[in-house]
C-alpha positions as CSV (number, residue, x, y, z in Angstrom):
1,M,95.0,144.5,99.5
2,K,93.9,143.6,95.9
3,C,94.4,139.8,94.8
4,Q,97.3,139.6,92.6
5,A,96.7,136.0,91.1
6,N,95.9,137.4,87.8
7,R,98.6,140.0,87.7
8,K,101.0,139.4,84.9
9,P,104.5,138.9,86.2
10,S,107.2,141.7,85.4
11,P,110.1,140.3,83.2
12,T,112.5,140.2,86.1
13,E,110.0,138.0,88.2
14,N,109.3,135.9,84.9
15,R,112.8,135.1,84.6
16,E,113.4,134.4,88.3
17,L,110.3,131.8,88.0
18,R,111.8,130.0,84.9
19,T,115.2,129.8,86.8
20,A,113.6,128.3,89.7
21,N,111.5,125.9,87.6
22,C,114.5,124.9,85.4
23,E,117.0,124.0,88.2
24,P,117.4,120.2,88.9
25,L,116.2,118.9,92.1
26,T,119.4,118.4,94.1
27,A,117.9,117.5,97.7
28,M,116.3,114.1,97.8
29,R,112.7,114.1,99.0
30,L,112.5,111.8,101.7
31,A,109.1,111.0,103.7
32,I,108.1,108.8,106.7
33,Y,105.0,106.9,106.6
34,P,104.4,105.9,110.4
35,G,102.0,103.5,112.0
36,S,101.5,100.2,114.0
37,F,100.8,97.9,110.8
38,D,99.3,95.4,112.7
39,P,99.0,93.9,110.4
40,I,99.5,95.8,107.1
41,T,96.4,96.1,104.8
42,Y,96.0,96.6,101.2
43,G,94.8,100.2,102.2
44,H,98.5,100.8,104.0
45,L,100.0,99.5,100.7
46,D,97.9,101.8,98.5
47,V,99.2,104.6,100.5
48,I,102.7,103.4,100.4
49,H,102.3,103.1,96.6
50,R,100.9,106.9,96.2
51,A,103.6,108.1,98.8
52,C,106.2,106.6,96.3
53,R,105.0,108.5,93.6
54,L,105.7,111.9,95.3
55,F,108.9,111.1,96.9
56,D,112.2,109.9,96.2
57,E,112.4,107.7,99.2
58,L,109.8,106.4,101.8
59,I,110.5,105.1,105.1
60,V,107.7,103.0,106.7
61,A,108.3,103.6,110.4
62,V,106.7,100.7,112.6
63,A,105.8,102.3,115.9
64,L,105.0,100.6,119.0
65,N,101.9,102.8,119.8
66,D,101.4,103.2,123.5
67,Q,97.8,103.5,123.3
68,K,97.6,100.4,121.1
69,H,100.5,98.0,122.4
70,T,98.1,96.0,124.6
71,S,95.8,95.2,121.6
72,C,98.7,94.4,119.1
73,L,98.6,91.0,118.1
74,F,102.1,91.1,116.4
75,T,105.4,92.1,118.1
76,I,106.9,95.0,116.6
77,D,109.9,92.7,114.8
78,E,106.9,90.5,113.3
79,R,105.3,93.4,111.9
80,I,108.6,94.6,110.5
81,A,109.1,91.1,109.1
82,I,105.7,91.0,107.5
83,L,106.2,94.6,105.9
84,Q,109.4,93.9,104.5
85,E,107.8,90.9,102.8
86,A,104.9,93.0,101.5
87,C,106.8,95.7,100.2
88,E,109.5,93.5,98.7
89,G,110.1,94.7,95.2
90,V,109.3,98.4,96.0
91,A,112.5,100.0,95.4
92,K,111.8,103.4,97.3
93,V,110.8,101.9,100.5
94,R,112.6,101.1,103.6
95,I,111.4,99.7,106.7
96,A,112.6,100.9,110.2
97,K,111.5,100.9,113.7
98,L,110.2,103.8,115.2
99,N,111.3,104.6,118.7
100,G,110.3,107.8,120.5
101,L,108.9,111.1,118.9
102,L,108.0,111.0,115.3
103,V,109.3,114.6,114.5
104,S,112.6,113.5,116.1
105,F,112.8,110.3,114.2
106,A,112.1,112.4,110.7
107,R,114.6,115.1,111.7
108,S,117.3,112.3,112.4
109,C,116.4,110.9,109.1
110,G,116.6,114.2,107.2
111,A,112.8,113.8,106.1
112,K,110.7,116.8,105.1
113,A,107.4,115.0,105.2
114,I,105.1,112.8,107.2
115,V,102.6,110.7,105.0
116,R,99.4,109.8,106.8
117,G,96.3,107.8,105.4
118,L,93.0,109.4,105.8
119,R,90.2,106.7,105.1
120,A,87.1,108.9,106.3
121,V,86.0,111.9,108.2
122,S,86.5,110.3,111.4
123,D,90.3,109.7,110.9
124,F,90.6,113.6,110.2
125,E,90.0,115.2,113.6
126,F,92.9,112.8,115.3
127,E,95.2,113.4,112.5
128,F,94.7,117.1,112.1
129,Q,95.4,117.4,115.8
130,M,98.6,115.1,115.5
131,A,99.6,117.2,112.4
132,L,99.4,120.4,114.1
133,M,101.3,119.2,117.2
134,N,103.9,117.7,115.1
135,R,104.3,121.1,113.2
136,K,104.5,123.0,116.5
137,M,107.4,120.8,117.6
138,E,109.2,120.4,114.1
139,P,107.9,123.6,111.8
140,D,110.0,122.5,108.9
141,I,108.4,119.0,108.4
142,E,105.0,119.0,106.5
143,T,102.2,116.2,107.1
144,I,101.0,115.1,103.7
145,F,97.6,113.3,103.9
146,L,96.6,110.5,101.4
147,M,93.5,108.9,100.9
148,P,93.7,105.2,99.5
149,K,91.6,104.0,97.0
150,E,87.8,103.9,97.8
151,E,87.7,100.3,97.9
152,Y,90.2,100.3,100.8
153,T,88.4,103.2,102.9
154,Y,86.5,101.1,105.1
155,L,89.8,98.8,106.2
156,S,91.6,98.8,109.3
157,S,94.0,96.4,110.8
158,R,91.3,96.1,113.9
159,I,88.6,95.0,111.7
160,V,90.8,92.5,109.7
161,K,92.2,91.0,113.2
162,E,88.5,90.7,114.3
163,I,87.4,88.9,111.2
164,A,90.6,86.7,111.3
165,R,89.9,85.8,115.0
166,L,86.3,84.8,114.3
167,G,87.2,82.6,111.3
168,G,86.6,84.8,108.5
169,N,88.5,85.1,105.1
170,V,90.9,87.9,105.0
171,E,92.4,87.5,101.6
172,A,90.8,90.5,100.1
173,F,92.0,92.8,102.8
174,V,95.8,91.9,103.3
175,P,98.5,90.6,101.3
176,P,99.4,87.2,101.4
177,C,102.3,87.3,103.9
178,A,99.9,88.9,106.3
179,V,97.2,86.2,105.9
180,K,99.8,83.6,106.5
181,A,101.1,85.5,109.6
182,L,97.7,86.0,111.0
183,A,96.7,82.3,110.4
184,K,99.9,81.3,112.2
185,K,99.5,83.7,115.3
186,L,95.8,83.0,115.9
187,S,96.6,79.3,115.9
188,E,99.3,79.6,118.4
189,K,96.9,81.7,120.5
190,A,94.2,79.0,120.3
């Protein structure tokens, strides 16, 4: 079969393309950005802002990750409160609690995309596997991978918590509401 990338469209095809490109967007583009956000970092916020440029609305879904729940510093309600404060003023963002399967949640919200952040190649294998599994369960929902700014690629909530536990300054890594929440939570545990 010949590649038709350089083929000039017929007048009928050209008219169909113009019509398709000129019709107003009628369906709202809604995406879900899931995560444990324990706590939210500037890397997470960067992905949120990038996703808001691509979608009409973004639901940041805070999950109780079964694999991470024993290492979570904050309760799910505390993480939601921190996220709400961190995302205050970002008009396209809603914060929600995620219970159950992500694709079921996305379908119930009417989302057509799942946003995932990729920091490094090491994230890719796990995220790729999850994206393929989600596609198998719900073929109509796409996974979109977004990379944060280079200055945030090394950031993770786990590393931030460790720095804070050891008395380090985390102001460069998390928003002020998370800095305050970390200080409070760690002083309660001391």
